[in-house]
C-alpha positions as CSV (number, residue, x, y, z in Angstrom):
1,X,-23.4,-71.7,71.7
2,X,-21.0,-71.7,74.9
3,X,-20.6,-68.8,77.2
4,X,-17.2,-68.0,75.7
5,X,-18.8,-67.4,72.3
6,X,-21.1,-64.9,73.6
7,X,-19.2,-61.6,72.8
8,X,-22.1,-59.3,73.3
9,X,-24.8,-59.2,75.8
10,X,-27.6,-56.3,75.8
11,X,-28.7,-55.6,79.0
12,X,-32.1,-53.9,79.5
13,X,-32.6,-51.6,82.4
14,X,-34.8,-48.8,83.7
15,X,-33.2,-45.3,83.4
16,X,-33.3,-44.4,86.8
17,X,-29.9,-43.7,88.7
18,X,-30.3,-46.5,90.8
19,X,-31.5,-48.9,88.2
20,X,-28.5,-47.8,86.1
21,X,-26.2,-48.2,89.2
22,X,-27.5,-51.9,89.2
23,X,-27.2,-52.2,85.6
24,X,-23.6,-51.2,85.5
25,X,-22.7,-53.3,88.6
26,X,-24.0,-56.3,86.6
27,X,-22.0,-55.6,83.6
28,X,-19.0,-55.5,85.8
29,X,-19.8,-58.9,87.3
30,X,-20.3,-60.2,83.9
31,X,-17.0,-58.7,82.5
32,X,-15.2,-60.1,85.6
33,X,-16.4,-63.6,85.2
34,X,-16.2,-63.8,81.2
35,X,-13.4,-61.1,80.3
36,X,-14.2,-61.5,76.3
37,X,-18.0,-60.3,77.1
38,X,-19.0,-56.6,76.0
39,X,-22.1,-55.7,77.7
40,X,-24.4,-53.1,76.3
41,X,-27.0,-51.2,78.2
42,X,-30.5,-50.5,76.6
43,X,-32.6,-48.2,78.7
44,X,-36.3,-48.6,79.1
45,X,-39.1,-46.4,80.1
46,X,-41.5,-48.2,82.6
47,X,-45.1,-47.4,83.4
48,X,-43.9,-46.9,87.0
49,X,-41.2,-44.3,85.9
50,X,-43.6,-42.4,83.6
51,X,-46.6,-42.2,85.9
52,X,-45.6,-40.4,89.3
53,X,-48.9,-38.9,90.2
54,X,-50.6,-42.4,91.5
55,X,-50.0,-44.6,94.5
56,X,-48.5,-47.9,92.8
57,X,-51.4,-50.0,94.1
58,X,-53.7,-47.7,91.9
59,X,-51.7,-48.6,88.8
60,X,-52.2,-52.3,89.2
61,X,-49.0,-52.5,91.7
62,X,-47.3,-55.8,90.5
63,X,-45.0,-55.4,87.3
64,X,-45.3,-51.7,87.0
65,X,-41.5,-51.4,86.9
66,X,-40.8,-54.6,85.1
67,X,-43.2,-55.4,82.2
68,X,-41.5,-53.2,79.4
69,X,-38.0,-54.2,80.6
70,X,-39.3,-57.8,80.0
71,X,-40.6,-56.9,76.5
72,X,-37.4,-55.8,75.6
73,X,-35.9,-59.2,76.1
74,X,-38.8,-61.1,74.7
75,X,-38.8,-59.1,71.3
76,X,-35.1,-59.5,70.9
77,X,-34.2,-55.9,71.7
78,X,-31.8,-57.0,74.8
79,X,-30.4,-60.4,75.8
80,X,-31.2,-60.2,79.9
81,X,-33.3,-57.6,82.0
82,X,-32.0,-56.4,85.4
83,X,-34.8,-55.8,88.0
84,X,-34.9,-54.9,91.7
85,X,-36.0,-58.4,92.4
86,X,-38.5,-57.1,95.1
87,X,-40.4,-55.4,92.1
88,X,-40.7,-58.3,90.0
89,X,-43.9,-60.7,90.0
90,X,-43.4,-64.2,91.5
91,X,-45.1,-65.6,88.5
92,X,-42.7,-65.9,85.7
93,X,-43.7,-64.2,82.6
94,X,-44.1,-66.8,79.8
95,X,-40.8,-67.0,77.7
96,X,-38.6,-65.6,80.2
97,X,-36.6,-67.5,83.1
98,X,-35.2,-66.1,86.3
99,X,-31.7,-67.2,85.6
100,X,-29.3,-65.2,88.2
101,X,-29.2,-63.3,91.3
102,X,-25.9,-61.9,92.5
103,X,-24.9,-61.3,96.0
104,X,-27.5,-59.3,98.2
105,X,-27.1,-56.1,99.6
106,X,-28.2,-54.5,102.9
107,X,-31.8,-55.9,103.4
108,X,-33.0,-53.5,106.3
109,X,-35.2,-50.2,105.6
110,X,-33.8,-46.7,106.8
111,X,-35.2,-44.0,108.6
112,X,-34.4,-40.6,106.8
113,X,-34.5,-37.3,108.5
114,X,-34.2,-34.0,107.0
115,X,-30.8,-32.3,106.8
116,X,-30.0,-30.4,109.9
117,X,-33.0,-32.1,111.7
118,X,-32.5,-31.8,115.6
119,X,-34.4,-34.9,116.0
120,X,-32.5,-37.8,117.6
121,X,-31.8,-40.4,114.9
122,X,-34.3,-43.2,116.0
123,X,-37.9,-43.7,114.6
124,X,-38.9,-43.7,118.4
125,X,-37.9,-40.2,118.7
126,X,-40.4,-38.9,116.0
127,X,-42.7,-36.6,117.7
128,X,-46.5,-37.3,117.8
129,X,-48.1,-36.7,114.5
130,X,-44.8,-36.6,112.5
131,X,-45.3,-36.7,108.7
132,X,-43.5,-39.8,107.4
133,X,-43.3,-40.2,103.6
134,X,-43.5,-43.9,102.3
135,X,-45.9,-45.2,99.5
136,X,-45.2,-48.8,100.7
137,X,-48.2,-50.7,102.1
138,X,-46.0,-52.8,103.9
139,X,-43.9,-50.0,105.5
140,X,-47.2,-48.2,106.3
141,X,-49.0,-50.9,107.8
142,X,-45.9,-51.8,110.2
143,X,-45.5,-48.1,111.0
144,X,-49.3,-48.1,112.0
145,X,-48.7,-51.1,114.3
146,X,-45.7,-49.4,115.8
147,X,-46.7,-45.7,116.3
148,X,-50.6,-45.3,115.3
149,X,-50.1,-41.6,116.0
150,X,-48.0,-41.1,113.1
151,X,-49.3,-39.2,109.7
152,X,-48.3,-41.4,106.9
153,X,-48.1,-40.1,103.4
154,X,-47.6,-41.1,99.7
155,X,-44.5,-40.2,98.1
156,X,-43.3,-41.4,94.5
157,X,-40.5,-40.5,92.4
158,X,-36.8,-41.3,92.6
159,X,-34.5,-41.5,95.7
160,X,-33.0,-38.0,94.9
161,X,-36.6,-36.6,94.4
162,X,-37.9,-37.9,97.4
163,X,-35.0,-36.7,99.6
164,X,-35.3,-33.1,97.9
165,X,-39.1,-33.2,99.3
166,X,-38.0,-34.1,102.4
167,X,-35.4,-31.4,103.0
168,X,-37.8,-28.9,101.7
169,X,-40.0,-29.6,104.5
170,X,-42.9,-31.7,102.8
171,X,-42.3,-34.6,105.1
172,X,-40.7,-34.9,108.7
173,X,-39.1,-38.2,107.8
174,X,-38.8,-40.6,105.1
175,X,-38.6,-44.6,104.9
176,X,-36.6,-45.9,102.3
177,X,-34.5,-49.2,101.5
178,X,-30.8,-48.8,102.9
179,X,-29.2,-50.8,99.9
180,X,-30.7,-48.0,97.4
181,X,-28.8,-45.1,99.6
182,X,-25.8,-47.2,99.8
183,X,-25.7,-48.0,96.2
184,X,-26.1,-44.2,95.2
185,X,-23.6,-43.1,97.7
186,X,-26.1,-41.8,100.0
187,X,-25.3,-43.8,103.1
188,X,-24.7,-40.6,105.2
189,X,-28.5,-39.7,104.7
190,X,-29.4,-43.1,106.9
191,X,-30.3,-41.7,110.2
192,X,-30.5,-45.2,111.6
193,X,-31.5,-48.7,110.1
194,X,-35.1,-49.9,110.8
195,X,-34.4,-53.9,111.1
196,X,-36.6,-56.9,112.2
197,X,-38.3,-57.1,114.8
198,X,-39.1,-53.7,114.3
199,X,-39.6,-53.4,110.5
200,X,-39.3,-56.6,108.4
201,X,-38.0,-56.0,104.9
202,X,-40.0,-56.7,101.4
203,X,-39.5,-60.0,99.7
204,X,-36.1,-59.9,97.9
205,X,-35.2,-56.4,99.3
206,X,-31.5,-55.7,98.6
207,X,-31.3,-58.4,95.6
208,X,-30.8,-57.8,92.0
209,X,-32.9,-60.3,89.6
210,X,-31.5,-61.1,86.4
211,X,-34.1,-62.4,83.6
212,X,-33.3,-63.9,80.3
213,X,-35.4,-65.8,77.5
214,X,-36.0,-69.3,78.7
215,X,-34.5,-70.8,75.4
216,X,-31.2,-68.8,75.9
217,X,-29.0,-71.6,77.4
218,X,-25.9,-69.1,77.0
219,X,-27.0,-66.5,78.7
220,X,-28.5,-68.6,81.4
221,X,-24.8,-70.2,81.9
222,X,-23.3,-66.8,81.7
223,X,-25.8,-65.4,84.7
224,X,-25.0,-68.8,86.7
225,X,-21.2,-67.6,87.0
226,X,-22.5,-64.4,88.9
227,X,-25.3,-66.0,90.7
228,X,-24.6,-66.2,94.7
229,X,-25.8,-69.5,96.0
230,X,-26.7,-68.2,99.4
231,X,-28.8,-65.1,98.0
232,X,-30.3,-67.3,95.3
233,X,-31.5,-69.9,97.9
234,X,-33.0,-67.1,100.3
235,X,-34.5,-65.2,97.3
236,X,-36.3,-68.3,95.9
237,X,-37.8,-69.1,99.5
238,X,-39.1,-65.5,100.0
239,X,-40.6,-65.3,96.5
240,X,-42.2,-68.7,97.3
241,X,-43.7,-67.3,100.5
242,X,-45.2,-64.4,98.5
243,X,-46.6,-66.7,95.7
244,X,-48.1,-69.2,98.4
245,X,-49.8,-66.1,99.9
246,X,-51.3,-65.2,96.5
247,X,-49.9,-62.0,97.3
248,X,-48.5,-59.1,95.2
249,X,-45.0,-57.5,95.8
250,X,-46.9,-54.5,97.2
251,X,-48.7,-56.5,99.7
252,X,-48.2,-55.8,103.5
253,X,-45.8,-58.8,104.0
254,X,-42.5,-58.5,105.5
255,X,-40.0,-61.3,105.8
256,X,-36.5,-62.0,107.2
257,X,-34.2,-64.8,106.1
258,X,-30.8,-65.9,107.4
259,X,-28.6,-68.4,105.9
260,X,-26.6,-70.7,108.3
261,X,-24.4,-73.1,106.5
262,X,-27.2,-75.3,104.6
263,X,-29.9,-74.1,107.0
264,X,-32.3,-71.5,105.7
265,X,-34.3,-69.7,108.6
266,X,-37.4,-67.5,107.8
267,X,-39.5,-65.3,109.7
268,X,-42.4,-63.5,108.3
269,X,-45.0,-61.2,109.0
270,X,-48.4,-60.1,107.5
271,X,-50.3,-56.8,108.8
272,X,-53.8,-55.6,108.2
273,X,-53.7,-52.0,106.4
274,X,-54.5,-50.4,109.4
275,X,-51.7,-52.0,111.3
276,X,-54.1,-53.3,114.0
277,X,-53.7,-56.9,113.2
278,X,-50.2,-58.7,113.0
279,X,-49.6,-62.3,112.0
280,X,-46.0,-63.7,112.7
281,X,-44.6,-67.2,111.5
282,X,-41.2,-68.8,111.6
283,X,-39.8,-72.3,110.0
284,X,-36.4,-73.6,109.1
285,X,-35.6,-75.3,105.9
286,X,-32.4,-76.0,103.6
287,X,-30.4,-73.9,101.1
288,X,-30.5,-77.0,98.6
289,X,-34.4,-76.9,98.5
290,X,-35.3,-73.5,99.6
291,X,-39.3,-73.1,98.1
292,X,-40.7,-75.7,100.5
293,X,-39.6,-73.2,103.2
294,X,-41.7,-70.2,101.7
295,X,-44.7,-72.4,101.2
296,X,-44.5,-73.7,104.8
297,X,-44.3,-70.4,106.5
298,X,-47.1,-69.0,104.1
299,X,-49.4,-71.9,105.4
300,X,-48.8,-71.2,108.9
301,X,-49.6,-67.5,108.4
302,X,-53.0,-68.3,106.3
303,X,-53.8,-71.0,108.9
304,X,-53.5,-67.9,111.4
305,X,-56.0,-66.0,109.5
306,X,-53.7,-63.6,107.5
307,X,-55.7,-64.3,104.2
308,X,-58.3,-62.1,105.5
309,X,-56.3,-59.1,104.4
310,X,-54.6,-60.4,101.4
């Protein structure tokens, strides 16, 4: 089957507002690249969506937002799965292939203050003991490294729910991904970006990953049409880093990767959960062979002693 013969593509997605934005974005890219293709959305409820009362790490962490979406592709209800790539485990599920990654969004995290806050829009301006909401061990450990005086609290729920809790006074500030806020049309809520070297993003933050069945050559060819080469290389290098560290997608690992022509430059950090220890490593690789770069940076971190907290 050729790509042009694929008239209908069923796309499995979570039902949150952000997931649906991503799914519709992918639908638009597919229809632009292959005008004869119709895209149908198949909404899937995941464990991470249904269980809001527990921290993600207590639910096993890895795969809680992706398993059910993957199953929908494996059992034939859908042809491809759309994921926030940072949620997708680095070990490929049997029968599936990571076949496409479109151009990445903004990678930085963001400080979000309540509506009407009198605080300066800077993380340094947070008062001692400020209550900061984030459920991410990566963000928590980096905040503890920067500001051990802050009170860090778990927060779950979609972006809109988190913002409501913030504005209702449950928190003094939130840390969220800039890309998600921008995609939801909430960029005005970004008080200030928090980028490296202050806070390193998660592996694949801002990127969308597209999976299909490993034997579905037609869908794989279709997804290659919407794949962005530099983003693909950076994402593979970052996922190689996480895989080589044997760390899950919720581990206290941050990374920044830059593409400069054929050169790929990576800087990564690992922190202890309490933020008192921090390891950092850098290396340069190539866009044409990105995965060895992640492995090299991981080895440097492990050689420094980072494995003790992973």
